[in-house]
C-alpha positions in Angstrom: 7.1 38.1 -11.2 8.4 37.3 -14.7 11.7 39.0 -14.1 12.2 37.0 -10.9 11.2 33.7 -12.7 13.7 34.3 -15.5 16.4 35.1 -13.0 15.6 32.0 -10.9 15.7 29.7 -13.9 19.0 31.2 -15.1 20.5 30.9 -11.7 19.2 27.4 -11.1 20.3 25.9 -14.3 23.4 28.1 -15.0 27.0 27.2 -14.8 27.9 30.1 -12.5 26.8 30.8 -8.9 26.6 34.5 -9.8 23.1 34.0 -11.2 21.7 32.4 -8.0 23.5 34.8 -5.7 22.0 37.7 -7.8 18.6 36.4 -6.4 19.8 37.4 -3.0 21.0 40.8 -4.1 18.0 41.6 -6.4 15.1 39.9 -4.7 16.2 39.3 -1.1 16.3 35.4 -1.4 17.7 33.8 1.7 17.7 30.2 0.7 17.8 28.0 -2.4 16.2 24.5 -2.6 18.3 22.2 -4.7 16.7 19.1 -6.2 19.9 17.2 -7.1 18.0 14.4 -9.1 16.3 17.0 -11.2 19.5 18.8 -12.0 21.4 15.6 -12.8 18.9 13.8 -14.9 18.9 14.4 -18.7 16.3 17.0 -19.6 16.0 18.2 -16.0 12.7 19.7 -14.8 10.2 20.1 -17.6 8.2 23.3 -17.7 5.8 22.0 -20.3 3.3 24.6 -21.3 5.1 27.3 -19.4 6.2 29.5 -22.2 8.6 31.3 -22.3 10.2 29.7 -19.3 10.4 26.2 -20.7 12.5 27.4 -23.7 14.9 29.1 -21.2 15.3 25.8 -19.3 15.8 23.8 -22.5 18.4 26.3 -23.8 20.4 26.1 -20.6 20.2 22.3 -20.4 21.8 22.2 -23.9 24.8 24.2 -23.0 25.4 23.5 -19.2 26.5 20.0 -18.3 26.5 20.4 -14.6 24.7 23.4 -13.0 26.7 25.4 -10.4 24.1 24.6 -7.7 25.5 21.0 -7.6 28.7 22.5 -6.2 27.4 24.5 -3.3 29.5 24.3 0.0 28.2 21.5 2.3 28.7 23.8 5.3 26.0 26.2 3.9 23.4 23.4 3.8 20.7 24.0 6.4 18.4 21.0 5.7 18.4 17.9 3.6 16.2 14.9 2.8 17.8 12.6 0.3 18.4 14.4 -2.9 16.6 17.6 -1.7 18.8 20.1 0.0 18.4 23.7 1.3 21.3 26.1 1.3 21.6 29.5 3.0 22.6 32.1 0.4 24.3 34.4 2.9 26.7 31.6 3.8 27.4 30.9 0.1 28.1 34.6 -0.4 30.4 34.7 2.7 32.4 31.8 1.4 32.7 33.3 -2.1 30.4 30.8 -3.7 32.8 27.9 -3.4 
């Protein structure tokens, strides 16, 4: 579980879609839930008391201005409700991540 959690955080807050698409290859993830407000607000999602994961989030937030998940193709979106969106990773893979 730790390995998957680290990979999820790195994919979610990273600047490249390779990290999130790796979740599909390595762990069989089919979808990703994107909370746009969380990714856009300063500080993002706080994992207070969740060491060592909160340090990973904080480190990525310091160096990545706009996570790659904010640039997923609209045509890969399968559901949305305001700022919460669900994307199919197979579609993102087929489209080359752009």
